[in-house]
A tleap script that builds the chain and sets N, CA, C and O, in Angstrom:
source leaprc.protein.ff14SB
mol = sequence {
  NMET ASN GLN VAL ASP LYS LEU ALA LYS ILE
  ARG SER GLN MET ASP ASP LEU LYS LYS GLN
  GLU ALA GLU ILE VAL ASN SER LEU LYS SER
  LYS GLY THR GLY THR TYR PRO GLY THR GLU
  HIE TYR ALA ILE VAL SER GLU SER THR THR
  LYS ARG LEU ASN MET LYS GLU VAL ARG ALA
  LYS LEU SER ARG GLN PHE ILE GLN ALA ASN
  THR ASN GLU THR THR SER ILE GLN LEU ARG
  LEU MET GLY TYR SER LYS LYS PHE ALA CALA
}
set mol.1.N position { 23.338 225.190 51.634 }
set mol.1.CA position { 22.737 225.293 52.968 }
set mol.1.C position { 23.306 224.154 53.826 }
set mol.1.O position { 23.315 222.994 53.412 }
set mol.2.N position { 23.774 224.501 55.014 }
set mol.2.CA position { 24.343 223.457 55.871 }
set mol.2.C position { 23.230 222.648 56.538 }
set mol.2.O position { 22.059 223.019 56.459 }
set mol.3.N position { 23.596 221.545 57.194 }
set mol.3.CA position { 22.614 220.616 57.767 }
set mol.3.C position { 21.755 221.255 58.842 }
set mol.3.O position { 20.555 220.988 58.912 }
set mol.4.N position { 22.350 222.095 59.682 }
set mol.4.CA position { 21.593 222.706 60.778 }
set mol.4.C position { 20.526 223.640 60.228 }
set mol.4.O position { 19.379 223.606 60.676 }
set mol.5.N position { 20.899 224.483 59.249 }
set mol.5.CA position { 19.932 225.400 58.658 }
set mol.5.C position { 18.852 224.648 57.885 }
set mol.5.O position { 17.684 225.036 57.896 }
set mol.6.N position { 19.252 223.567 57.213 }
set mol.6.CA position { 18.284 222.748 56.482 }
set mol.6.C position { 17.286 222.117 57.448 }
set mol.6.O position { 16.086 222.089 57.173 }
set mol.7.N position { 17.782 221.605 58.587 }
set mol.7.CA position { 16.907 221.020 59.597 }
set mol.7.C position { 15.935 222.062 60.142 }
set mol.7.O position { 14.750 221.775 60.311 }
set mol.8.N position { 16.424 223.264 60.416 }
set mol.8.CA position { 15.563 224.338 60.918 }
set mol.8.C position { 14.466 224.680 59.912 }
set mol.8.O position { 13.316 224.893 60.294 }
set mol.9.N position { 14.814 224.731 58.650 }
set mol.9.CA position { 13.823 225.039 57.606 }
set mol.9.C position { 12.768 223.939 57.520 }
set mol.9.O position { 11.577 224.224 57.397 }
set mol.10.N position { 13.203 222.695 57.583 }
set mol.10.CA position { 12.261 221.569 57.527 }
set mol.10.C position { 11.315 221.608 58.722 }
set mol.10.O position { 10.111 221.405 58.566 }
set mol.11.N position { 11.852 221.868 59.916 }
set mol.11.CA position { 10.996 221.922 61.111 }
set mol.11.C position { 10.006 223.079 61.038 }
set mol.11.O position { 8.874 222.957 61.506 }
set mol.12.N position { 10.421 224.189 60.460 }
set mol.12.CA position { 9.512 225.314 60.296 }
set mol.12.C position { 8.355 224.927 59.372 }
set mol.12.O position { 7.198 225.244 59.646 }
set mol.13.N position { 8.679 224.243 58.284 }
set mol.13.CA position { 7.646 223.782 57.357 }
set mol.13.C position { 6.727 222.777 58.036 }
set mol.13.O position { 5.518 222.782 57.807 }
set mol.14.N position { 7.303 221.910 58.878 }
set mol.14.CA position { 6.492 220.926 59.591 }
set mol.14.C position { 5.531 221.617 60.554 }
set mol.14.O position { 4.381 221.199 60.689 }
set mol.15.N position { 5.995 222.668 61.221 }
set mol.15.CA position { 5.125 223.416 62.138 }
set mol.15.C position { 3.932 223.994 61.397 }
set mol.15.O position { 2.801 223.918 61.876 }
set mol.16.N position { 4.184 224.571 60.226 }
set mol.16.CA position { 3.092 225.128 59.424 }
set mol.16.C position { 2.105 224.041 59.016 }
set mol.16.O position { 0.892 224.245 59.068 }
set mol.17.N position { 2.624 222.894 58.614 }
set mol.17.CA position { 1.761 221.786 58.208 }
set mol.17.C position { 0.971 221.234 59.395 }
set mol.17.O position { -0.193 220.863 59.243 }
set mol.18.N position { 1.592 221.177 60.568 }
set mol.18.CA position { 0.887 220.693 61.766 }
set mol.18.C position { -0.264 221.624 62.128 }
set mol.18.O position { -1.316 221.163 62.571 }
set mol.19.N position { -0.078 222.932 61.946 }
set mol.19.CA position { -1.163 223.885 62.214 }
set mol.19.C position { -2.322 223.665 61.247 }
set mol.19.O position { -3.486 223.670 61.646 }
set mol.20.N position { -1.991 223.472 59.972 }
set mol.20.CA position { -3.032 223.202 58.978 }
set mol.20.C position { -3.757 221.896 59.302 }
set mol.20.O position { -4.981 221.810 59.205 }
set mol.21.N position { -2.986 220.890 59.687 }
set mol.21.CA position { -3.569 219.603 60.044 }
set mol.21.C position { -4.523 219.754 61.221 }
set mol.21.O position { -5.626 219.207 61.198 }
set mol.22.N position { -4.111 220.489 62.248 }
set mol.22.CA position { -4.942 220.669 63.441 }
set mol.22.C position { -6.261 221.352 63.087 }
set mol.22.O position { -7.310 220.975 63.609 }
set mol.23.N position { -6.219 222.337 62.219 }
set mol.23.CA position { -7.446 223.024 61.803 }
set mol.23.C position { -8.405 222.061 61.106 }
set mol.23.O position { -9.607 222.073 61.370 }
set mol.24.N position { -7.873 221.238 60.226 }
set mol.24.CA position { -8.717 220.285 59.489 }
set mol.24.C position { -9.261 219.224 60.438 }
set mol.24.O position { -10.444 218.888 60.379 }
set mol.25.N position { -8.406 218.693 61.312 }
set mol.25.CA position { -8.836 217.664 62.258 }
set mol.25.C position { -9.928 218.215 63.170 }
set mol.25.O position { -10.942 217.551 63.385 }
set mol.26.N position { -9.736 219.412 63.705 }
set mol.26.CA position { -10.744 220.017 64.583 }
set mol.26.C position { -12.060 220.248 63.851 }
set mol.26.O position { -13.136 220.074 64.424 }
set mol.27.N position { -11.972 220.636 62.594 }
set mol.27.CA position { -13.186 220.848 61.794 }
set mol.27.C position { -13.951 219.537 61.628 }
set mol.27.O position { -15.172 219.503 61.780 }
set mol.28.N position { -13.233 218.460 61.317 }
set mol.28.CA position { -13.889 217.161 61.149 }
set mol.28.C position { -14.453 216.648 62.467 }
set mol.28.O position { -15.562 216.116 62.498 }
set mol.29.N position { -13.702 216.800 63.559 }
set mol.29.CA position { -14.173 216.344 64.864 }
set mol.29.C position { -15.418 217.100 65.304 }
set mol.29.O position { -16.300 216.534 65.950 }
set mol.30.N position { -15.488 218.379 64.952 }
set mol.30.CA position { -16.639 219.183 65.369 }
set mol.30.C position { -17.928 218.733 64.682 }
set mol.30.O position { -19.019 219.065 65.145 }
set mol.31.N position { -17.817 217.989 63.595 }
set mol.31.CA position { -18.985 217.463 62.894 }
set mol.31.C position { -19.570 216.247 63.602 }
set mol.31.O position { -20.696 215.839 63.317 }
set mol.32.N position { -18.801 215.667 64.527 }
set mol.32.CA position { -19.280 214.502 65.264 }
set mol.32.C position { -18.745 213.204 64.711 }
set mol.32.O position { -18.008 213.185 63.725 }
set mol.33.N position { -19.130 212.108 65.363 }
set mol.33.CA position { -18.637 210.799 64.937 }
set mol.33.C position { -19.213 210.424 63.580 }
set mol.33.O position { -20.338 210.789 63.238 }
set mol.34.N position { -18.419 209.691 62.820 }
set mol.34.CA position { -18.867 209.255 61.505 }
set mol.34.C position { -17.694 209.071 60.559 }
set mol.34.O position { -16.532 209.207 60.941 }
set mol.35.N position { -18.030 208.757 59.313 }
set mol.35.CA position { -17.042 208.582 58.257 }
set mol.35.C position { -17.199 209.717 57.270 }
set mol.35.O position { -18.303 210.022 56.820 }
set mol.36.N position { -16.075 210.340 56.938 }
set mol.36.CA position { -16.088 211.491 56.046 }
set mol.36.C position { -15.238 211.176 54.823 }
set mol.36.O position { -14.023 211.012 54.931 }
set mol.37.N position { -15.884 211.091 53.654 }
set mol.37.CA position { -15.162 210.689 52.447 }
set mol.37.C position { -14.438 211.843 51.775 }
set mol.37.O position { -14.874 212.994 51.819 }
set mol.38.N position { -13.319 211.498 51.151 }
set mol.38.CA position { -12.605 212.402 50.256 }
set mol.38.C position { -12.578 211.746 48.899 }
set mol.38.O position { -13.244 210.733 48.687 }
set mol.39.N position { -11.824 212.301 47.981 }
set mol.39.CA position { -11.742 211.668 46.662 }
set mol.39.C position { -10.738 210.524 46.648 }
set mol.39.O position { -10.915 209.560 45.903 }
set mol.40.N position { -9.681 210.613 47.465 }
set mol.40.CA position { -8.668 209.573 47.503 }
set mol.40.C position { -8.562 208.893 48.868 }
set mol.40.O position { -7.989 207.808 48.971 }
set mol.41.N position { -9.101 209.510 49.908 }
set mol.41.CA position { -9.013 208.984 51.260 }
set mol.41.C position { -10.324 209.241 51.988 }
set mol.41.O position { -11.196 209.951 51.488 }
set mol.42.N position { -10.451 208.660 53.167 }
set mol.42.CA position { -11.594 208.973 54.007 }
set mol.42.C position { -11.131 209.045 55.452 }
set mol.42.O position { -10.105 208.472 55.818 }
set mol.43.N position { -11.885 209.743 56.254 }
set mol.43.CA position { -11.554 209.886 57.668 }
set mol.43.C position { -12.685 209.320 58.508 }
set mol.43.O position { -13.859 209.459 58.167 }
set mol.44.N position { -12.319 208.684 59.602 }
set mol.44.CA position { -13.309 208.163 60.537 }
set mol.44.C position { -13.120 208.898 61.856 }
set mol.44.O position { -12.025 208.912 62.418 }
set mol.45.N position { -14.186 209.502 62.342 }
set mol.45.CA position { -14.172 210.154 63.649 }
set mol.45.C position { -14.944 209.244 64.593 }
set mol.45.O position { -16.112 208.935 64.358 }
set mol.46.N position { -14.281 208.820 65.663 }
set mol.46.CA position { -14.931 207.946 66.627 }
set mol.46.C position { -14.632 208.436 68.035 }
set mol.46.O position { -13.725 209.239 68.254 }
set mol.47.N position { -15.405 207.940 68.969 }
set mol.47.CA position { -15.230 208.321 70.370 }
set mol.47.C position { -14.770 207.101 71.145 }
set mol.47.O position { -15.279 205.998 70.943 }
set mol.48.N position { -13.802 207.302 72.035 }
set mol.48.CA position { -13.337 206.196 72.870 }
set mol.48.C position { -13.120 206.691 74.288 }
set mol.48.O position { -12.914 207.882 74.522 }
set mol.49.N position { -13.169 205.772 75.219 }
set mol.49.CA position { -12.950 206.084 76.626 }
set mol.49.C position { -11.719 205.327 77.098 }
set mol.49.O position { -11.562 204.139 76.818 }
set mol.50.N position { -10.852 206.024 77.816 }
set mol.50.CA position { -9.627 205.429 78.324 }
set mol.50.C position { -9.578 205.582 79.828 }
set mol.50.O position { -9.868 206.653 80.361 }
set mol.51.N position { -9.212 204.516 80.511 }
set mol.51.CA position { -9.034 204.586 81.953 }
set mol.51.C position { -7.549 204.751 82.244 }
set mol.51.O position { -6.711 204.062 81.663 }
set mol.52.N position { -7.231 205.673 83.151 }
set mol.52.CA position { -5.841 205.918 83.522 }
set mol.52.C position { -5.675 205.775 85.023 }
set mol.52.O position { -6.562 206.123 85.803 }
set mol.53.N position { -4.550 205.269 85.400 }
set mol.53.CA position { -4.237 205.071 86.804 }
set mol.53.C position { -3.709 206.378 87.401 }
set mol.53.O position { -2.815 207.005 86.834 }
set mol.54.N position { -4.259 206.781 88.535 }
set mol.54.CA position { -3.814 207.990 89.226 }
set mol.54.C position { -2.562 207.638 90.023 }
set mol.54.O position { -2.655 207.131 91.141 }
set mol.55.N position { -1.388 207.908 89.445 }
set mol.55.CA position { -0.128 207.507 90.056 }
set mol.55.C position { 0.146 208.243 91.362 }
set mol.55.O position { 0.826 207.703 92.235 }
set mol.56.N position { -0.357 209.437 91.516 }
set mol.56.CA position { -0.157 210.173 92.773 }
set mol.56.C position { -0.805 209.421 93.934 }
set mol.56.O position { -0.210 209.286 95.004 }
set mol.57.N position { -2.006 208.942 93.722 }
set mol.57.CA position { -2.694 208.173 94.755 }
set mol.57.C position { -2.032 206.822 94.991 }
set mol.57.O position { -1.943 206.360 96.129 }
set mol.58.N position { -1.565 206.186 93.913 }
set mol.58.CA position { -0.883 204.897 94.040 }
set mol.58.C position { 0.379 205.065 94.876 }
set mol.58.O position { 0.654 204.264 95.769 }
set mol.59.N position { 1.136 206.102 94.582 }
set mol.59.CA position { 2.370 206.351 95.328 }
set mol.59.C position { 2.083 206.605 96.810 }
set mol.59.O position { 2.875 206.225 97.672 }
set mol.60.N position { 0.972 207.237 97.098 }
set mol.60.CA position { 0.616 207.517 98.489 }
set mol.60.C position { 0.332 206.229 99.254 }
set mol.60.O position { 0.533 206.178 100.467 }
set mol.61.N position { -0.128 205.196 98.567 }
set mol.61.CA position { -0.497 203.943 99.225 }
set mol.61.C position { 0.637 202.920 99.268 }
set mol.61.O position { 0.645 202.038 100.127 }
set mol.62.N position { 1.596 203.036 98.341 }
set mol.62.CA position { 2.667 202.042 98.260 }
set mol.62.C position { 3.941 202.551 98.928 }
set mol.62.O position { 4.143 203.757 99.070 }
set mol.63.N position { 4.782 201.632 99.328 }
set mol.63.CA position { 6.038 202.008 99.982 }
set mol.63.C position { 7.037 202.537 98.960 }
set mol.63.O position { 6.969 202.213 97.775 }
set mol.64.N position { 7.955 203.349 99.440 }
set mol.64.CA position { 9.014 203.903 98.588 }
set mol.64.C position { 9.857 202.770 97.995 }
set mol.64.O position { 10.266 202.845 96.837 }
set mol.65.N position { 10.116 201.734 98.776 }
set mol.65.CA position { 10.915 200.601 98.317 }
set mol.65.C position { 10.223 199.878 97.159 }
set mol.65.O position { 10.879 199.518 96.182 }
set mol.66.N position { 8.910 199.660 97.254 }
set mol.66.CA position { 8.159 198.995 96.190 }
set mol.66.C position { 8.191 199.827 94.906 }
set mol.66.O position { 8.390 199.297 93.813 }
set mol.67.N position { 7.996 201.118 95.058 }
set mol.67.CA position { 8.008 202.004 93.882 }
set mol.67.C position { 9.376 201.982 93.219 }
set mol.67.O position { 9.471 201.869 91.997 }
set mol.68.N position { 10.444 202.089 94.021 }
set mol.68.CA position { 11.796 202.092 93.479 }
set mol.68.C position { 12.110 200.775 92.771 }
set mol.68.O position { 12.737 200.780 91.712 }
set mol.69.N position { 11.683 199.652 93.339 }
set mol.69.CA position { 11.939 198.347 92.740 }
set mol.69.C position { 11.195 198.162 91.415 }
set mol.69.O position { 11.618 197.369 90.574 }
set mol.70.N position { 10.106 198.877 91.228 }
set mol.70.CA position { 9.284 198.729 90.023 }
set mol.70.C position { 9.329 199.952 89.113 }
set mol.70.O position { 8.429 200.161 88.300 }
set mol.71.N position { 10.370 200.750 89.252 }
set mol.71.CA position { 10.540 201.924 88.407 }
set mol.71.C position { 11.579 201.628 87.331 }
set mol.71.O position { 12.678 201.160 87.628 }
set mol.72.N position { 11.221 201.906 86.081 }
set mol.72.CA position { 12.137 201.711 84.958 }
set mol.72.C position { 12.767 203.046 84.594 }
set mol.72.O position { 12.103 204.082 84.619 }
set mol.73.N position { 14.050 203.017 84.257 }
set mol.73.CA position { 14.758 204.222 83.860 }
set mol.73.C position { 15.183 204.086 82.414 }
set mol.73.O position { 15.752 203.067 82.022 }
set mol.74.N position { 14.911 205.106 81.621 }
set mol.74.CA position { 15.257 205.103 80.206 }
set mol.74.C position { 16.148 206.297 79.915 }
set mol.74.O position { 15.867 207.410 80.361 }
set mol.75.N position { 17.208 206.074 79.179 }
set mol.75.CA position { 18.103 207.147 78.775 }
set mol.75.C position { 17.920 207.391 77.286 }
set mol.75.O position { 17.870 206.447 76.497 }
set mol.76.N position { 17.820 208.649 76.908 }
set mol.76.CA position { 17.669 208.971 75.494 }
set mol.76.C position { 18.540 210.181 75.160 }
set mol.76.O position { 18.975 210.915 76.048 }
set mol.77.N position { 18.780 210.370 73.885 }
set mol.77.CA position { 19.565 211.500 73.406 }
set mol.77.C position { 18.639 212.389 72.591 }
set mol.77.O position { 17.967 211.919 71.673 }
set mol.78.N position { 18.605 213.670 72.926 }
set mol.78.CA position { 17.750 214.604 72.208 }
set mol.78.C position { 18.593 215.624 71.448 }
set mol.78.O position { 19.750 215.871 71.790 }
set mol.79.N position { 18.003 216.206 70.425 }
set mol.79.CA position { 18.599 217.309 69.706 }
set mol.79.C position { 17.624 218.467 69.814 }
set mol.79.O position { 16.462 218.326 69.432 }
set mol.80.N position { 18.056 219.579 70.313 }
set mol.80.CA position { 17.211 220.759 70.419 }
set mol.80.C position { 17.737 221.791 69.456 }
set mol.80.O position { 18.914 222.149 69.508 }
set mol.81.N position { 16.898 222.266 68.591 }
set mol.81.CA position { 17.302 223.198 67.556 }
set mol.81.C position { 16.889 224.604 67.951 }
set mol.81.O position { 15.718 224.850 68.243 }
set mol.82.N position { 17.810 225.500 67.960 }
set mol.82.CA position { 17.535 226.892 68.314 }
set mol.82.C position { 17.750 227.735 67.057 }
set mol.82.O position { 18.659 227.461 66.274 }
set mol.83.N position { 16.929 228.743 66.866 }
set mol.83.CA position { 17.025 229.569 65.669 }
set mol.83.C position { 17.749 230.879 65.927 }
set mol.83.O position { 17.694 231.435 67.024 }
set mol.84.N position { 18.427 231.357 64.897 }
set mol.84.CA position { 19.053 232.669 64.963 }
set mol.84.C position { 18.009 233.751 64.725 }
set mol.84.O position { 18.132 234.869 65.226 }
set mol.85.N position { 16.987 233.410 63.960 }
set mol.85.CA position { 15.892 234.334 63.694 }
set mol.85.C position { 14.593 233.558 63.740 }
set mol.85.O position { 14.602 232.328 63.795 }
set mol.86.N position { 13.474 234.267 63.719 }
set mol.86.CA position { 12.181 233.594 63.755 }
set mol.86.C position { 11.798 233.018 62.402 }
set mol.86.O position { 10.840 232.252 62.306 }
set mol.87.N position { 12.531 233.374 61.359 }
set mol.87.CA position { 12.191 232.926 60.020 }
set mol.87.C position { 12.136 231.405 59.912 }
set mol.87.O position { 11.170 230.863 59.375 }
set mol.88.N position { 13.148 230.714 60.411 }
set mol.88.CA position { 13.185 229.270 60.320 }
set mol.88.C position { 13.307 228.609 61.688 }
set mol.88.O position { 13.699 227.445 61.772 }
set mol.89.N position { 12.983 229.319 62.749 }
set mol.89.CA position { 13.124 228.751 64.088 }
set mol.89.C position { 12.167 227.584 64.261 }
set mol.89.O position { 11.001 227.657 63.872 }
set mol.90.N position { 12.669 226.515 64.845 }
set mol.90.CA position { 11.837 225.335 65.035 }
set mol.90.C position { 11.349 225.256 66.453 }
set mol.90.O position { 10.628 224.323 66.807 }
savepdb mol mol.pdb
quit
């Protein structure tokens, strides 16, 4: 099996595992906050509050020059995997 096909197969398996994980996480969260024991591990469900800045409103109040001077640019390289069939499509 070549590297591209191997990568596609691994990503397909990861997708299946992520779905299983989401089901378990949602089930535990639906029970509410607390500690849930297993035989080898335990899970803690807690609630937290996060404050976020409304950037649309901030931009409306600040000058274009200020925003440009304080904007960071990041360059990254991505790999996008496309499948020939749905069997191992990631």
